[in-house]
Structure formats: structure tokens, C-alpha cells
C-alpha positions in Angstrom: -16.2 25.4 -146.5 -15.3 23.7 -149.7 -12.7 20.8 -149.9 -10.2 23.4 -151.1 -11.4 26.8 -150.4 -9.9 29.3 -152.9 -9.7 31.9 -150.1 -6.9 29.8 -148.6 -4.9 30.5 -151.8 -5.7 34.2 -151.6 -4.9 34.7 -147.9 -2.1 32.2 -147.6 0.2 32.0 -150.6 2.2 29.1 -149.1 -0.8 26.9 -149.9 0.0 27.1 -153.6 3.5 25.8 -153.2 2.2 23.0 -150.9 -0.4 22.0 -153.4 2.2 21.7 -156.2 4.5 19.7 -153.9 1.5 17.4 -153.0 0.7 16.8 -156.7 4.3 15.9 -157.4 4.5 13.6 -154.4 1.1 12.1 -155.2 2.2 11.3 -158.7 5.3 9.6 -157.3 3.1 7.6 -154.9 0.8 6.4 -157.7 3.8 5.4 -159.8 5.4 3.5 -156.9 2.1 1.7 -156.1 1.8 0.5 -159.7 5.4 -0.6 -159.8 5.1 -2.4 -156.5 2.0 -4.3 -157.7 3.7 -5.2 -161.0 6.8 -6.6 -159.2 4.7 -8.6 -156.8 2.6 -10.1 -159.6 5.7 -10.9 -161.7 7.5 -12.5 -158.7 4.6 -14.7 -157.7 3.9 -15.8 -161.2 7.5 -16.7 -161.8 7.7 -18.5 -158.5 4.5 -20.6 -158.8 4.3 -21.2 -162.5 7.9 -20.8 -163.7 9.6 -22.5 -160.8 12.0 -19.6 -160.2 14.3 -19.9 -157.2 15.2 -17.2 -154.7 18.4 -16.6 -156.7 16.4 -16.0 -159.8 14.2 -13.6 -157.9 17.0 -11.6 -156.3 16.8 -8.6 -158.7 13.0 -8.1 -158.5 13.2 -8.6 -154.7 15.8 -5.8 -154.5 13.7 -3.6 -156.7 10.7 -4.3 -154.5 12.7 -3.4 -151.5 13.7 -0.1 -153.2 10.0 0.6 -154.1 9.0 0.1 -150.4 11.8 2.4 -149.3 10.7 4.9 -151.9 7.1 4.9 -150.7 8.4 5.5 -147.1 10.5 8.4 -148.3 7.7 9.9 -150.2 5.4 9.6 -147.2 8.0 11.3 -145.1 8.5 14.1 -147.6 4.7 14.5 -147.6 4.6 14.9 -143.8 7.5 17.4 -143.8 5.9 19.5 -146.6 2.5 19.4 -144.8 3.8 20.5 -141.4 6.0 23.2 -142.8 3.2 24.5 -145.0 0.7 24.3 -142.1 3.1 26.3 -139.9 3.5 29.0 -142.6 -0.2 29.2 -143.4 -1.1 29.5 -139.7 1.4 32.2 -139.2 0.1 34.1 -142.3 -3.6 33.7 -141.3 -3.0 34.7 -137.7 -1.0 37.8 -138.7 -3.7 38.7 -141.2 -6.5 38.1 -138.7 -4.9 40.3 -136.0 -3.9 43.0 -138.5 -7.4 43.1 -140.0 -9.1 43.2 -136.6 -6.9 46.1 -135.6 -7.6 47.9 -138.9 -11.4 47.4 -138.3 -10.9 49.3 -135.1 -12.6 49.6 -131.7 -16.0 50.3 -133.1 -16.1 46.8 -134.8 -14.4 45.1 -131.8 -17.0 46.5 -129.4 -19.6 44.3 -131.2 -17.5 41.1 -131.0 -16.9 38.8 -128.0 -13.2 39.0 -127.1 -13.2 35.4 -125.9 -14.5 34.1 -129.3 -11.8 36.1 -131.2 -9.1 34.9 -128.8 -10.3 31.3 -129.4 -10.4 31.9 -133.1 -6.8 33.3 -133.3 -5.4 30.4 -131.2 -7.3 27.1 -131.1 -9.2 27.8 -134.3 -6.1 28.5 -136.4 -4.2 25.7 -134.8 -7.0 23.3 -135.8 -5.8 23.7 -139.4 -2.9 21.4 -138.7 -5.0 18.3 -139.5 -6.4 20.0 -142.6 -2.9 20.5 -144.1 -1.0 17.5 -142.6 -3.8 14.9 -143.3 -6.7 16.1 -145.3 -5.2 18.0 -148.2 -2.5 15.5 -149.0 -5.1 12.7 -148.9 -7.4 14.7 -151.2 -4.6 15.0 -153.8 -3.9 11.2 -153.5 -7.7 10.6 -153.9 -7.5 12.2 -157.3 -4.2 10.9 -158.6 -4.0 7.4 -157.3 -7.4 6.0 -158.4 -7.0 7.5 -161.8 -3.5 6.0 -162.3 -4.5 2.6 -160.8 -7.7 2.5 -162.9 -5.8 3.2 -166.1 -3.3 0.5 -165.3 -6.1 -2.0 -164.6 -7.9 -1.0 -167.8 -4.8 -1.8 -169.8 -4.6 -5.3 -168.1 -8.2 -6.3 -167.6 -11.0 -4.0 -168.8 -13.9 -5.9 -167.1 -12.3 -5.3 -163.7 -11.8 -1.6 -164.6 -15.5 -1.3 -165.5 -16.5 -2.8 -162.1 -14.2 -0.4 -160.3 -15.4 2.6 -162.3 -19.0 1.7 -161.5 -18.5 1.2 -157.7 -15.8 3.8 -157.0 -18.1 6.9 -157.1 -20.2 5.4 -154.3 -17.4 6.0 -151.8 -17.4 9.8 -152.3 -21.2 10.0 -152.5 -21.6 8.3 -149.1 -18.6 10.3 -147.7 -20.3 13.6 -148.8 -23.6 12.6 -147.2 -21.9 11.7 -143.9 -19.7 14.8 -144.2 -22.7 17.2 -144.5 -24.1 15.8 -141.2 -20.7 16.0 -139.5 -20.4 19.6 -140.7 -23.7 20.6 -139.1 -22.6 18.9 -135.8 -19.2 20.6 -135.9 -20.7 24.0 -136.5 -22.9 23.5 -133.4 -19.8 22.3 -131.5 -17.7 25.3 -132.6 -20.5 27.7 -131.6 -20.7 26.1 -128.2 -16.9 26.3 -127.8 -17.0 30.0 -128.7 -19.7 30.7 -126.2 -17.8 28.7 -123.5 -14.6 30.6 -124.2 -16.2 34.0 -124.2 -18.3 33.3 -121.1 -15.3 31.9 -119.2 -13.2 35.0 -120.1 -16.0 37.3 -118.9 -16.4 35.4 -115.7 -12.6 35.4 -114.9 -12.5 39.2 -115.7 -15.4 39.9 -113.4 -14.7 37.3 -110.7 -14.1 39.9 -107.8 -17.5 41.5 -108.6 -19.2 38.1 -108.8 -17.7 37.1 -105.4 -18.9 40.3 -103.7 -22.5 39.8 -104.9 -22.5 36.1 -104.2 -23.0 35.1 -107.9 -19.8 33.1 -108.4 -21.4 29.8 -107.8 -24.3 30.6 -110.2 -21.7 31.4 -112.9 -19.8 28.1 -112.2 -23.1 26.3 -112.7 -23.5 28.1 -116.0 -20.0 27.2 -117.2 -20.7 23.6 -116.2 -23.9 23.6 -118.3 -22.1 25.1 -121.4 -19.2 22.6 -120.9 -21.6 19.7 -120.8 -23.3 21.0 -124.0 -19.8 21.1 -125.6 -19.1 17.6 -124.5 -22.4 16.3 -125.9 -21.7 18.1 -129.3 -18.2 16.6 -129.4 -19.4 13.1 -128.7 -22.1 13.4 -131.3 -19.5 14.4 -133.9 -17.2 11.5 -133.0 -20.1 9.1 -133.1 -20.8 10.0 -136.7 -17.1 9.9 -137.6 -16.7 6.4 -136.3 -19.9 5.2 -138.0 -18.8 6.8 -141.3 -15.5 4.9 -141.2 -17.5 1.6 -140.9 -19.8 2.6 -143.8 -16.9 3.5 -146.1 -14.9 0.4 -145.1 -17.8 -1.9 -145.8 -18.6 -0.3 -149.1 -15.0 -0.6 -150.4 -14.7 -4.1 -149.1 -17.8 -5.2 -151.0 -16.6 -3.5 -154.1 -13.2 -5.2 -154.0 -15.0 -8.5 -153.4 -17.0 -8.0 -156.6 -13.7 -7.6 -158.5 -12.2 -10.6 -156.8 -15.1 -12.9 -157.6 -15.1 -11.8 -161.3 -11.3 -12.5 -161.5 -11.6 -15.8 -159.7 -14.3 -17.1 -162.1 -12.4 -16.0 -165.2 -9.1 -17.4 -163.8 -10.7 -20.8 -163.2 -12.3 -20.6 -166.7 -8.9 -19.9 -168.2 -9.9 -16.5 -169.6 -7.4 -14.6 -167.5 -3.7 -15.1 -166.8 -2.4 -15.5 -163.3 0.0 -12.5 -163.5 -2.8 -10.1 -164.7 -5.2 -11.5 -162.0 -2.6 -11.0 -159.3 -1.9 -7.5 -160.6 -5.6 -6.5 -160.5 -6.1 -8.1 -157.1 -3.2 -6.1 -155.6 -4.2 -2.8 -157.3 -7.9 -2.9 -156.7 -7.8 -2.1 -152.9 -5.4 0.7 -153.7 -8.0 2.4 -155.9 -10.5 2.6 -153.0 -8.1 3.3 -150.1 -7.4 7.0 -150.8 -11.1 7.8 -151.1 -11.8 6.0 -147.8 -8.9 7.9 -146.2 -10.3 11.2 -147.4 -13.6 10.5 -145.6 -11.7 9.6 -142.4 -9.3 12.6 -142.6 -12.2 15.0 -143.3 -13.5 14.4 -139.8 -10.1 15.1 -138.3 -9.9 18.4 -140.1 -13.5 19.6 -139.9 -12.9 21.7 -136.8 -10.2 23.6 -138.7 -12.5 24.0 -141.7 -15.3 25.4 -139.4 -12.8 27.8 -137.8 -11.4 28.9 -141.1 -14.9 29.8 -142.4 -15.2 32.2 -139.4 -11.7 33.5 -140.0 -12.6 34.3 -143.6 -15.7 36.1 -142.4 -13.6 38.4 -140.3 -11.0 38.9 -143.1 -13.7 39.7 -145.6 -15.4 42.3 -143.3 -14.9 45.6 -145.2 -12.5 48.0 -143.6 -13.7 51.5 -142.7 -12.9 54.2 -145.2 -9.5 55.8 -144.4 -7.5 58.6 -145.9 -4.1 58.3 -147.5 -2.6 61.8 -147.2 0.5 61.9 -145.0 1.0 65.7 -145.1 -0.5 66.3 -141.7 -0.6 70.0 -140.7 1.6 71.2 -137.8 -0.7 70.5 -134.8 1.2 73.0 -132.7 -0.3 75.7 -134.9 -3.4 74.1 -136.3 -7.0 74.8 -135.3 -9.3 71.8 -134.8 -12.9 72.1 -135.9 -15.7 69.6 -135.4 -18.5 70.8 -137.7 -21.9 69.2 -137.1 -20.5 65.8 -136.1 -23.0 63.0 -135.7 -22.2 59.4 -134.6 -24.7 56.6 -134.3 -24.0 53.2 -132.7 -26.2 50.1 -133.2 -27.6 50.8 -129.7 -28.6 54.3 -130.6 -27.2 57.9 -131.3 -24.0 58.8 -129.3 -23.4 62.3 -130.7 -25.8 64.6 -132.6 -24.8 67.6 -134.6 -21.9 68.5 -132.3 -19.6 71.4 -133.2 -16.5 72.6 -131.5 -13.4 74.7 -132.3 -10.1 74.2 -130.4 -7.4 76.8 -131.0 -3.7 76.0 -131.0 -2.3 75.8 -127.4 -5.7 75.9 -125.9 -7.0 73.5 -123.2 -10.7 72.6 -123.6 -12.6 70.5 -121.1 -15.7 68.5 -122.2 -18.3 68.1 -119.4 -21.7 66.4 -119.4 -23.6 63.4 -118.1 -22.4 59.9 -118.7 -23.4 58.7 -122.2 -23.5 62.3 -123.6 -20.8 61.5 -126.1 -17.7 63.0 -124.6 -15.5 59.9 -125.1 -17.1 59.6 -128.6 -15.6 63.0 -129.5 -12.2 61.7 -128.6 -12.7 58.5 -130.6 -13.6 60.6 -133.6 -10.4 62.7 -133.2 -8.4 59.5 -132.8 -9.8 58.2 -136.0 -11.4 55.2 -134.4 -14.9 56.3 -135.3 -15.8 57.9 -138.6 -18.7 60.4 -138.3 -22.0 59.4 -139.9 -22.5 63.1 -140.6 -20.4 66.3 -140.4 -16.7 66.5 -140.6 -13.5 67.2 -138.6 -11.1 69.8 -140.0 -7.4 70.2 -139.1 -7.0 73.8 -140.2 -8.9 73.3 -143.5 -7.8 69.7 -144.1 -10.5 67.1 -143.7 -9.4 64.5 -141.1 -11.0 61.8 -143.2 -8.4 62.5 -146.0 -5.4 62.0 -143.7 -3.7 58.7 -143.2 -4.7 57.4 -139.7 -1.2 56.2 -138.9 0.3 59.6 -139.9 -2.3 61.4 -137.9 -1.9 59.3 -134.8 1.8 59.8 -134.8 1.1 63.4 -133.7 -1.3 62.5 -130.9 -0.8 61.7 -127.3 -3.7 59.8 -125.7 -4.3 59.0 -122.1 -7.5 56.8 -121.7 -9.7 56.5 -118.7 -8.5 53.0 -118.0 -5.0 52.7 -119.5 -4.0 49.2 -120.6 -0.7 47.9 -119.2 0.8 44.9 -120.9 2.6 42.0 -119.4 6.1 43.2 -119.4 8.5 45.5 -117.5 7.5 49.0 -116.3 10.1 50.5 -118.7 8.6 48.6 -121.6 5.1 49.9 -120.8 6.3 53.5 -120.6 8.2 53.0 -123.9 5.0 51.9 -125.7 4.7 55.2 -127.6 8.5 55.5 -128.3 10.2 52.1 -128.3 13.6 53.6 -129.0 13.7 55.9 -126.0 16.7 55.8 -123.7 16.6 54.7 -120.1 17.3 58.3 -119.0 14.3 59.5 -121.1 12.1 56.9 -119.5 13.2 57.9 -116.0 12.6 61.6 -116.8 9.1 60.8 -118.1 8.3 58.9 -115.0 9.6 61.7 -112.8 7.4 64.3 -114.7 4.4 62.0 -114.2 5.0 61.7 -110.4 5.6 58.0 -110.9 9.3 57.8 -110.1 8.8 57.4 -106.3 6.6 54.3 -106.4 8.5 52.8 -109.4 11.7 53.1 -107.5 10.1 51.3 -104.5 9.2 48.3 -106.7 11.4 45.1 -106.2 13.3 45.7 -109.5 12.4 49.3 -110.2 11.9 49.9 -113.9 12.8 46.3 -114.6 9.9 45.0 -112.5 7.7 42.7 -114.6 4.0 43.6 -114.4 1.2 41.2 -114.7 -1.5 41.3 -117.3 -3.4 44.7 -117.2 -0.8 45.9 -114.7 -2.0 43.6 -111.9 -0.3 44.5 -108.6 -0.5 48.3 -109.2 -3.2 50.6 -107.9 -5.5 52.6 -110.3 -3.5 55.7 -109.5 -0.2 54.1 -110.2 -1.5 52.7 -113.6 -2.7 56.2 -114.5 0.7 57.8 -113.7 2.5 55.2 -115.9 0.1 56.2 -118.7 1.0 59.8 -118.1 4.7 58.9 -118.2 3.9 57.4 -121.7 2.4 60.7 -122.7 5.4 62.7 -121.5 7.7 60.3 -123.4 5.7 60.5 -126.6 5.6 64.3 -126.5 2.9 64.8 -129.1 1.6 68.3 -129.9 -2.1 67.2 -129.5 -3.1 65.8 -126.1 -6.3 63.9 -125.6 -7.3 62.9 -122.0 -10.3 60.8 -121.1 -11.2 61.4 -117.4 -7.6 60.7 -116.1 -8.7 61.1 -112.5 -11.7 58.7 -112.6 -11.9 56.3 -109.7 -8.8 57.7 -107.9 -8.4 58.6 -104.3 -7.6 62.2 -103.2 -3.9 61.7 -103.0 -3.6 60.0 -106.4 -5.9 62.6 -108.0 -3.7 65.4 -106.7 -0.6 63.6 -108.2 -2.3 63.1 -111.5 -3.6 66.7 -111.8 -0.1 68.0 -110.9 1.4 65.9 -113.7 -1.4 66.9 -116.2 -0.7 70.5 -115.5 2.9 70.1 -116.5 2.0 67.8 -119.5 -0.4 70.3 -121.1 2.2 73.1 -121.3 2.8 74.0 -124.9 0.2 71.6 -126.3 -3.3 71.7 -127.6 -5.4 69.8 -125.1 -8.9 68.3 -125.2 -9.8 66.6 -121.9 -13.0 64.8 -120.7 -13.7 65.8 -117.1 -16.2 64.9 -114.5 -14.4 66.2 -111.4 -14.2 70.0 -110.8 -10.4 69.8 -110.1 -9.8 68.9 -113.7 -11.9 71.7 -115.2 -9.7 74.3 -113.3 -6.9 73.3 -115.7 -8.9 74.2 -118.8 -9.0 77.5 -120.6 -12.6 76.8 -121.6 -15.3 74.4 -120.5 -17.7 73.0 -123.1 -20.9 71.1 -122.2 -21.9 68.1 -124.3 -25.6 67.5 -124.4 -26.9 63.9 -124.7 -28.1 63.0 -128.2 -31.9 62.7 -128.5 -33.2 59.2 -128.9 -35.7 58.9 -131.7 -38.4 56.3 -131.8 
């Protein structure tokens, strides 16, 4: 990533305001530094050569005190502006990242590691704090202060200005060389952290299975190995950062020493006045200090830069083509047609030249072996997957021309493994209709055969569920998903194996609820169990797509 990546200006407009504020505050800082050096040189000259008393120096001393207070105020304003801008930019980037990931859809997400994306959206974006609060303000100072100080020294003593101009570029050159090495180390560290986060999330999610098969200890050893790799990468980066501070400090010290020796010789020779010599000696370190600080702050912000590069990769991933028409046909009267639909995933074909017609109010069951493409048919109808060939028609309107949001507003979907969020039971049922009343939620739960077990929970509908509905059985989670469907009341109902992995009692309750739910709706359901196919008006077999060499 560049010192100031233009993509930050494009994706986070607050950055522009912050940069303007930083330029204004940096200019004020440079002016105060020069004024402070001028006052010091004047006071010391008048005291040692002019014999001025403390009473005589009262005014410049008060001015100097005001300058010091001014520098403190500017530094405080810089911190406030940096932290406010950082918070706004992080909020904008996090919102854009999540919105773009959702717009990319499940097909893209299936090829990503959820742990890495979670780390990117949290730790990665938070790492930009140092970039905005430390690195960018110092970068602005590194441009303004040396230029202003160098110009003032040039007006007072041009030989010193030439020495500074000759040695000053060495600081950024060495900083860039060290920074390139640090960047490679940080890239390796971030990759290790992403692997660690993704692997840890996978292990936690599959811990019961690992325990049953006796593989939990092996995974703990694997996490320990990746953690140790991350520790070594972090220490290697810190080692370079500490050494770079030494190199830059030594370089600037030697450069200031050259200026000081030149001034001392000319001062002894009588070719330079004391006031000018003091002014140059006070200002010379100030010319190198911002550049040294840029090198030091770069190391503090490099993790944020590395994460931002990955964030921009996600944001610049092209979105799948989507329609814009909002005039969706009336699905209670529309005929759905899949005409020669073909879908191919990176791992191979999922659906090949599949055709199907579903008439209004008809219930069609899709059957076939696992991997035949039944769930892919539902993903195509949901708009999550765009066919590689063929088309989907709603009456005679191409589904690809319709706005995905407008289309999905008419659909009710019950997946095979419904996701329940951390929240109350009522909030989870209201997912498809947030403005539904308590009475409507209760009626939906009753229609889904979920009211009995919900009423038995400690707080009924106000019971807070854990992540993914922990604490509920598979059958209970499925009935809450059916309650969502009753509440949403869409004319097109898509069901993906709603009785999968359920016991006999739960299966009977779900089938009873589905039979009520399908009344008056067009239904397409994926079925493995015979009990579900009895609900269908027609059963369609989906054949596996042929795998070509």
C-alpha cells in the first residue's frame, strides 16, 4: 500500500477532511516551531551579549510561553482530529466491506474463509487507528516542517541550508529500504494471523466432532504450531522496527553534527553572528525530526496498511450482474420456467441443462442423489447464483432483469439448516417482517407447531437464544424457521429439505406445519424423505451433472 492510498479517499470521504485539517495544523506547527526558535535565539543573544535582565526579557518570555502552549494546543487538536477521522473511516470501511460481501453473495463467500473475513472486518480495520492517529499526521508534518524550517535557515545561513538539503534525503531513503523489509515481514505475519483465525474458528465450530473422533488434541497442537509461527513473525517485525529507529536516529544525529561543526567553526572565525548560529542550531534538529518520526510511525501502522490492502481487494471484487426492474410479476399467478439452466462451480458442474416449469399454486418436489444440484436450483431462484447458461423466466420476464431485492421480497425461504441469531425468539421469528406485532408472531409460531415449546422456555418469546440457536434442538430450530415463513407470507415458497436430520416426532410436526404453509402458494421443495414428497403435486428427479475431463 502507498503512503497515502488514493483508494482511501474513494472509499472513505472523511479522509479528505482529515487531510485538509492535517495540512492546516501542520502549517501552524511549522510556524510555531520557527517562532519558538526565533524567540529563543533572540533571548539568549540579548542575555549573553546585550546584558539584558529578566525584566527586559519578560515580553519575549511570555511570548515563548504562549508559543509552547500553542504547540500543545495544536498537538491536541491533531489528536482529536485523527481519532475522530479514524473512527469515521473505520465505520465507513466496515460498512462498505460488509455490504459488498453481502452483495457478492453466497457463491463468492463459499470460496472465502469466514475466519479471515471476520478478522479483516474487526482486527484488520481497527488496526487503521495507528495509521490515522500517528502515521498520516506525521506524514503531513514531514512534508511541511522540513520545507518551512529549511527555508528559514536558508534566509539566515545558506551553507547550513545546503548541508541540510544534502543530508535530509538520506533519512527517507533509509526509511524506505527498512520499510520494504518490514512490509514483507508484516505481510507474512498477517497471512499467519488470518490462517490462525480461520483455523481456530473451524476448530471451535467442529469441536464436538473432533472430540468424538479423538482429534481435539491434534488440532490443539496445530493451533499451537500456527500461533508459534505468528509469534516468530511478530518478533521479526518488531526486531526490524527497533533497528530501523536506531539507524534513523544515528543518521539524523550525524547530519545535525555536521551542521553544528560548520556553525562552530564559522562562529569562532567571526563569520557568523551568535543569534543566527543559535537559530540554526535550534532549527536543524527540527528539520530531521518529522522524517525520523515517519519511519517510526510507519512500523506502528503497517499492520493497518496490510489489512487495508486486503480490504480494498474485497471492495474491488466485481459484483455479479444484477437486474434493476422492480415491476415483479404477481407470483400468485405467475408461471416459473427454468430453461436449460447450467451452473458450474470451481470444483465442477453443479447443474447441467436443467429445465422445469412450475405453475401457479403448484407444489413441486425435487428429488435426486446428494450433489445432483437440487439446492443449486433454489439458489438460482433466490438470485444467489446466476446461471452460466440458460435462463429463468417469471411468466415471460427474465429473472436476471429483475432487481434482486424486489424479487426476494416476494419469496419465503426455509433452508435446510436455518440460522438463528443471538437474540430473542420473537426477534428471530420477526426476521422477515420486523414490524410484525406480538400477536402476529404468536400466531405464526402456533401455525408452525412451535408455540408449545416456546411457551415452555424460561421467558417464552423473550428468551434470548445463543449464537446459531444454541440450546434448541434441530426440530425446534426448524419450526422457528417455519414460523418466520408463516409471518413473511410470501406467494413463492422455497423449502430445502426441511425435515433433514429430524427425529420422527419433529418430522411429523414440521410436515404438518408445511402442509398448512403451502396452502395458496407456489411451492418448490427439495425432498429426500418420502413423507415430504406426499405433499407435492408433482415429483421431479434431478440428475447429477456429468463431469467432463
